[in-house]
C-alpha positions as CSV (number, residue, x, y, z in Angstrom):
1,M,-0.1,0.3,0.1
2,I,1.5,3.6,-1.1
3,K,1.8,5.7,2.1
4,T,0.4,9.2,0.9
5,Q,2.1,11.9,2.2
6,N,0.7,16.2,2.4
7,G,4.3,17.8,2.6
8,T,4.7,21.5,4.7
9,I,3.9,24.5,3.2
10,K,6.4,27.6,4.2
11,R,6.6,30.9,3.5
12,I,10.4,32.6,3.2
13,G,10.4,36.9,2.6
14,K,8.0,37.2,-0.6
15,S,8.1,33.4,-1.7
16,W,6.5,30.0,-0.8
17,Y,7.9,26.2,-0.7
18,G,7.0,23.3,-0.5
19,R,8.8,20.3,1.5
20,W,8.4,16.7,1.3
21,R,10.4,13.8,0.8
22,E,10.8,11.3,-1.8
23,P,12.8,8.1,-2.9
24,A,15.6,9.5,-5.2
25,L,19.0,7.7,-6.8
26,V,22.0,8.6,-4.7
27,D,25.4,6.8,-5.6
28,G,23.4,4.2,-7.3
29,K,20.8,3.5,-4.3
30,I,17.6,4.2,-4.0
31,Q,17.0,6.4,-0.8
32,R,14.6,8.5,0.5
33,V,15.7,12.4,0.3
34,Q,13.7,15.5,1.0
35,R,13.1,17.8,-1.0
36,F,12.7,21.9,-0.8
37,V,11.3,24.0,-3.4
38,K,10.0,27.0,-4.3
39,L,6.1,26.8,-5.2
40,T,5.1,30.3,-6.3
41,D,5.6,34.0,-5.2
42,V,3.5,35.8,-2.5
43,D,1.1,37.8,-4.4
44,D,-2.9,38.5,-3.8
45,R,-3.5,34.6,-6.2
46,Y,-1.5,32.9,-3.0
47,R,-2.0,34.9,0.2
48,S,-2.2,32.2,2.6
49,K,-1.3,28.5,3.0
50,A,-4.7,27.3,2.1
51,D,-3.9,29.3,-1.9
52,V,-0.6,27.5,-1.9
53,R,-1.8,23.8,-0.8
54,P,-2.8,22.9,-4.3
55,L,0.4,23.8,-6.0
56,L,2.0,21.3,-3.4
57,A,-0.4,18.6,-4.0
58,E,-0.3,18.4,-8.0
59,K,3.6,18.5,-6.6
60,L,2.9,15.3,-4.7
61,R,0.3,13.8,-7.1
62,P,2.5,11.3,-9.0
63,L,4.5,10.1,-5.7
64,N,1.4,9.6,-3.7
65,E,-0.7,7.8,-7.2
66,G,2.8,5.5,-7.4
67,R,3.8,6.9,-10.6
68,T,7.3,8.2,-9.4
69,D,10.2,6.4,-10.4
70,A,13.6,6.8,-8.0
71,R,15.8,7.8,-11.7
72,S,13.2,10.9,-12.2
73,T,14.9,12.4,-9.6
74,L,18.4,12.4,-11.7
75,T,19.5,15.8,-13.6
76,L,19.6,15.9,-17.2
77,A,23.5,15.3,-17.5
78,L,23.1,12.1,-15.1
79,F,20.5,10.9,-16.9
80,V,21.9,11.1,-20.3
81,S,25.6,9.7,-19.4
82,D,24.1,7.1,-17.3
83,Y,21.2,6.2,-19.5
84,Y,20.3,7.6,-22.8
85,L,24.5,7.5,-24.5
86,P,25.0,4.3,-23.8
87,Y,21.4,3.1,-25.2
88,G,22.7,5.4,-28.1
89,R,25.4,3.7,-28.7
90,E,23.9,0.2,-29.3
91,S,20.9,1.8,-31.3
92,F,22.7,4.1,-33.8
93,K,25.3,4.2,-36.2
94,P,28.2,5.5,-34.9
95,S,28.5,8.7,-37.1
96,T,24.3,9.2,-35.4
97,I,25.8,9.1,-31.8
98,H,29.1,10.7,-32.6
99,G,27.0,13.8,-33.4
100,Y,24.5,13.4,-30.7
101,T,27.3,13.5,-28.0
102,K,29.0,16.3,-29.5
103,L,25.5,18.2,-29.7
104,W,24.7,17.6,-26.3
105,R,28.5,18.5,-24.9
106,D,28.9,21.6,-26.1
107,G,25.3,23.2,-26.9
108,I,22.4,21.0,-24.8
109,C,24.1,20.0,-21.1
110,P,25.7,23.4,-20.6
111,G,22.1,25.4,-20.4
112,V,20.0,22.7,-19.2
113,G,21.9,19.3,-17.5
114,E,21.7,20.7,-13.9
115,I,18.0,20.1,-14.5
116,R,15.8,17.1,-13.4
117,L,14.4,15.1,-15.2
118,R,11.1,15.0,-12.9
119,D,11.2,19.3,-13.3
120,F,12.2,19.9,-16.7
121,K,9.1,22.3,-18.7
122,T,8.9,23.2,-22.1
123,V,9.8,26.4,-20.7
124,D,13.5,25.2,-19.7
125,A,13.4,24.1,-23.5
126,A,12.4,27.3,-24.9
127,N,14.9,29.2,-23.0
128,L,17.7,26.9,-23.9
129,L,16.8,27.2,-27.9
130,T,16.3,31.2,-27.5
131,A,19.8,31.3,-25.6
132,L,21.4,29.2,-28.5
133,A,19.7,31.7,-30.7
134,C,21.4,34.7,-29.3
135,K,25.1,32.9,-29.6
136,G,24.1,32.6,-33.7
137,W,23.1,29.3,-33.9
138,G,20.1,28.9,-37.2
139,K,17.1,27.1,-37.5
140,R,18.3,24.1,-38.7
141,S,20.9,23.5,-35.9
142,L,18.1,24.8,-33.2
143,Q,15.9,22.3,-34.9
144,H,18.6,19.2,-34.6
145,A,18.9,20.1,-30.7
146,K,15.3,20.5,-30.4
147,S,15.0,16.8,-31.6
148,L,17.7,15.5,-29.8
149,L,16.4,17.0,-26.7
150,S,12.7,15.6,-26.9
151,G,14.4,12.3,-28.1
152,I,15.9,12.0,-24.8
153,F,12.7,12.6,-22.8
154,T,11.0,10.0,-25.2
155,Y,13.7,7.6,-23.8
156,A,13.0,8.4,-20.6
157,K,9.3,7.2,-20.8
158,N,9.9,4.4,-22.4
159,L,12.0,3.4,-19.9
160,G,9.0,4.3,-17.6
161,V,11.1,6.9,-15.6
162,L,8.7,9.7,-16.4
163,D,5.2,9.6,-17.4
164,G,3.2,12.2,-19.3
165,V,3.9,14.4,-21.9
166,N,7.1,15.4,-23.3
167,P,7.7,18.5,-21.9
168,V,9.7,19.2,-25.4
169,Q,7.1,18.9,-28.2
170,G,5.2,22.3,-27.3
171,T,8.8,24.1,-28.0
172,M,8.8,26.7,-31.0
173,I,12.1,27.7,-32.6
174,P,12.6,31.1,-31.8
175,R,11.6,33.3,-35.2
176,K,14.9,35.5,-35.6
177,A,17.0,32.5,-35.9
178,A,18.9,32.5,-39.2
179,A,17.8,30.6,-41.7
180,P,19.7,28.1,-42.8
181,G,22.1,29.0,-45.7
182,E,21.7,27.9,-49.5
183,T,23.6,25.3,-50.3
184,H,24.9,24.3,-53.6
185,A,23.9,22.2,-56.3
186,T,26.7,21.0,-58.6
187,T,25.8,21.6,-62.2
188,P,26.9,18.8,-65.5
189,E,29.0,21.8,-66.7
190,E,30.8,22.2,-63.4
191,A,31.5,18.4,-62.4
192,I,33.2,18.0,-66.0
193,E,35.7,21.1,-65.3
194,I,35.9,20.1,-62.3
195,L,37.4,16.8,-63.4
196,E,39.2,18.1,-66.4
197,L,41.2,20.4,-63.4
198,L,42.1,16.9,-61.5
199,E,43.4,15.8,-65.7
200,R,45.4,19.4,-65.7
201,A,46.9,19.4,-61.7
202,K,51.2,19.1,-62.1
203,D,51.4,17.7,-58.3
204,V,48.8,15.2,-58.6
205,T,49.7,11.2,-59.5
206,P,48.0,9.4,-62.3
207,H,46.5,7.0,-59.3
208,Q,45.7,10.0,-56.6
209,R,43.9,11.6,-60.1
210,I,41.8,8.1,-61.0
211,Q,41.0,8.0,-57.8
212,A,39.1,11.7,-57.3
213,Q,37.7,11.4,-60.1
214,V,36.0,7.7,-59.4
215,A,35.0,9.5,-55.7
216,I,33.2,12.3,-57.4
217,G,31.8,10.0,-59.8
218,L,30.3,7.7,-57.3
219,V,28.7,10.4,-55.5
220,F,27.6,12.5,-58.9
221,F,26.9,9.7,-61.2
222,A,25.9,7.3,-59.0
223,G,23.6,9.5,-56.6
224,L,25.6,7.8,-53.6
225,R,26.7,9.0,-50.3
226,P,29.9,10.0,-49.4
227,G,29.9,6.8,-46.6
228,E,28.4,5.1,-49.3
229,A,31.1,5.6,-52.1
230,R,33.5,4.3,-49.4
231,G,31.6,1.2,-48.6
232,A,31.4,0.9,-52.5
233,R,32.9,-3.0,-53.4
234,W,33.8,-4.6,-56.8
235,E,32.4,-8.0,-56.0
236,D,28.7,-5.3,-55.8
237,Y,29.7,-4.0,-58.8
238,N,28.1,-6.0,-62.3
239,G,29.4,-3.6,-64.9
240,K,26.2,-1.6,-65.2
241,T,24.6,-1.6,-61.3
242,L,26.4,-0.7,-58.7
243,Y,24.7,-2.4,-55.4
244,V,24.3,-0.3,-52.5
245,K,25.5,-2.7,-49.4
246,Q,27.4,-0.6,-46.7
247,S,28.4,2.4,-45.6
248,V,31.8,3.4,-43.9
249,W,32.6,6.0,-41.3
250,R,36.2,6.6,-39.8
251,K,36.4,2.8,-39.1
252,H,32.9,2.0,-38.4
253,T,31.5,-0.8,-41.0
254,T,27.6,0.1,-41.1
255,N,24.4,-1.4,-43.5
256,P,23.5,2.2,-45.4
257,K,21.4,4.9,-43.7
258,T,18.0,3.7,-44.3
259,A,16.4,0.6,-45.7
260,S,14.9,2.0,-48.9
261,A,19.4,2.9,-49.0
262,A,20.2,-0.6,-49.9
263,K,18.9,-0.6,-53.1
264,P,21.1,-0.8,-56.8
265,V,21.8,2.5,-58.9
266,P,22.8,2.3,-62.0
267,V,26.2,3.1,-63.5
268,I,26.3,5.2,-66.8
269,E,28.8,5.5,-69.3
270,P,31.0,8.6,-68.1
271,L,31.3,6.4,-64.4
272,R,31.6,2.8,-65.8
273,E,34.9,4.5,-67.7
274,L,36.2,6.4,-64.6
275,L,35.6,2.7,-62.5
276,A,37.5,0.7,-65.4
277,E,40.3,2.6,-65.5
278,L,40.8,2.7,-61.4
279,R,40.2,-0.9,-61.9
280,D,43.1,-1.3,-64.1
281,A,45.4,0.8,-62.3
282,D,44.8,-1.5,-59.0
283,G,45.1,-4.2,-60.7
284,K,42.0,-5.6,-61.7
285,P,40.7,-6.3,-58.5
286,E,37.8,-8.8,-58.1
287,V,36.7,-8.0,-54.2
288,G,36.9,-5.3,-52.0
289,P,37.3,-1.3,-51.6
290,I,36.6,0.0,-55.2
291,L,38.5,3.4,-53.6
292,R,41.2,1.7,-51.1
293,G,43.6,3.2,-49.0
294,V,47.3,2.9,-49.0
295,L,47.9,0.6,-46.4
296,G,45.8,-2.9,-46.2
297,G,43.5,-2.3,-48.7
298,K,41.2,-0.3,-46.5
299,P,38.6,2.2,-47.6
300,L,40.0,5.7,-48.6
301,N,39.8,8.3,-46.9
302,L,37.7,10.9,-48.7
303,D,37.7,13.9,-46.5
304,M,41.6,13.4,-46.8
305,L,41.6,13.2,-50.5
306,A,39.5,15.8,-50.9
307,R,41.4,17.6,-48.6
308,E,45.2,17.3,-50.5
309,V,43.8,16.3,-54.0
310,I,40.6,17.4,-55.3
311,R,40.4,21.1,-53.4
312,P,44.2,22.3,-54.3
313,A,43.4,21.2,-57.6
314,V,39.6,23.2,-57.7
315,L,41.2,26.4,-56.5
316,N,44.6,26.6,-58.4
317,P,44.7,29.5,-61.1
318,A,47.1,27.2,-63.1
319,N,45.0,24.5,-63.9
320,Y,42.6,26.6,-65.5
321,E,42.4,27.4,-69.5
322,P,43.1,31.3,-69.6
323,D,39.6,33.3,-69.2
324,A,38.0,30.1,-67.5
325,K,35.6,30.6,-65.1
326,R,36.9,29.8,-61.2
327,L,35.6,27.3,-59.2
328,T,34.8,26.7,-55.5
329,W,34.9,23.4,-54.0
330,H,31.8,22.8,-52.1
331,G,31.8,19.4,-51.1
332,Y,31.0,16.3,-51.7
333,Y,27.1,16.6,-51.1
334,A,27.0,19.1,-53.8
335,F,27.4,16.8,-56.0
336,R,24.9,14.6,-55.0
337,R,22.0,17.5,-55.0
338,G,23.6,18.5,-58.4
339,I,22.6,14.8,-60.1
340,A,19.2,15.0,-58.0
341,T,18.3,18.8,-59.7
342,L,19.6,17.3,-63.3
343,A,17.6,13.9,-62.7
344,S,14.2,15.7,-61.2
345,S,14.4,18.1,-64.3
346,V,15.3,15.6,-67.2
347,S,12.3,13.1,-66.1
348,R,10.3,16.5,-64.6
349,D,9.7,14.0,-61.7
350,P,10.7,14.1,-58.3
351,M,10.5,10.3,-58.0
352,A,13.4,10.2,-60.2
353,A,15.7,12.0,-58.3
354,K,14.5,10.1,-54.9
355,G,14.5,6.6,-56.8
356,L,18.3,7.7,-57.3
357,L,18.9,9.0,-54.0
358,R,17.4,6.3,-52.0
359,H,15.4,8.7,-49.6
360,S,12.7,7.4,-47.7
361,S,10.5,10.3,-48.5
362,V,10.8,12.7,-51.4
363,N,9.9,15.5,-49.0
364,T,14.0,15.0,-48.2
365,T,14.7,14.9,-51.4
366,L,12.7,18.2,-52.3
367,T,13.8,19.8,-49.1
368,H,17.2,19.2,-49.2
369,Y,18.8,17.9,-52.8
370,I,16.3,19.8,-55.3
371,K,17.5,23.1,-56.3
372,D,16.5,25.2,-59.2
373,V,19.1,25.3,-62.4
374,P,18.4,27.2,-65.1
375,E,18.9,25.8,-68.8
376,V,18.9,22.3,-67.6
377,T,17.1,20.4,-70.9
378,E,15.4,17.1,-71.3
379,N,18.6,15.9,-72.9
380,A,20.9,17.1,-70.2
381,M,22.1,13.4,-68.8
382,N,22.9,12.8,-72.7
383,Q,24.9,15.6,-73.1
384,V,27.0,14.8,-69.5
385,E,27.6,11.3,-71.2
386,L,28.7,13.5,-74.3
387,L,30.8,15.5,-72.6
388,F,32.7,12.9,-71.1
389,T,33.0,10.8,-74.0
390,Q,34.7,13.7,-75.5
391,L,36.8,14.2,-72.7
392,E,37.9,11.0,-72.6
393,G,38.6,11.5,-76.2
394,S,40.7,14.6,-75.9
395,V,43.2,12.8,-72.9
396,Q,43.9,10.0,-75.2
């Protein structure tokens, strides 16, 4: 039988406080501890203890109804370190939990880490997002912070630590937060120019050049994510189709990002030619990473490849033809956005881009990948193939 308690009310200065006992985790053990919490200010509405009693009764209701868990007395910081992050390491991809850990440590924890789970309110989340917005966080970063914070409370509810509404769900993103910056979608002309720049780069070895071109080709022509390009293997390529079966992030090899991502992608002629050249250069391997590093045949570090090979080739004026337009390196995802835009424009159907990128929702494709690129016509993909054929002829 649950023993109910009424608690006591005390006025101190211009404030009303409530005192009661409840179970709490102390050094890993459940102990009954005393709580002394401010309930409200003294004003015309709360002039006497009788006026304040309903506020204390509401505080004590979960305790008296047996709906409290001692873990709810943990601070958010302790709950995340002891429960949520261990759960995340078992449930999420390594890259995801790495990002969550950094976001929690650097952004969220300093603002709300000392608040107890049971005491956390929507206003605490709102104040956190407002403070982060004042530090220059944009709407997308704030949305990520809100999503992670909400996920923490959802996990607490699933453990039975908390009951009731998730306090983060009603939190609004500050209107004055900066909107996400416009991202770049590489055009076919830009992709061709970058591949030509790699051909002309004098400080790039032939093997570095073809690896860089294949890396770009896998992201642009096949629509792979960089991690999927790292995970691409010769045994998953039959000359016409590449089966996306794994993704590599740092030293971790996992399944593709989603179930819909684990699908084959067509390999068109420009990419087939680049793959054939790389395969010949590597001794015609039948298995193993298509993009392999120097030591032990491990997947190549694409960030290093971009930093040491592609970016210098793109930014070096000596690699450009006279009067040619200078380009900027926008990262691998610009190529993925570029092929999504091209596929959608050619087919006049965003579902074509969704299928190539293997998104689970077409909204993701429309929101983050398809860009408005002028002068892209229905025969754009044929033009790309033709231009690359011409490029190959000019190199030989």
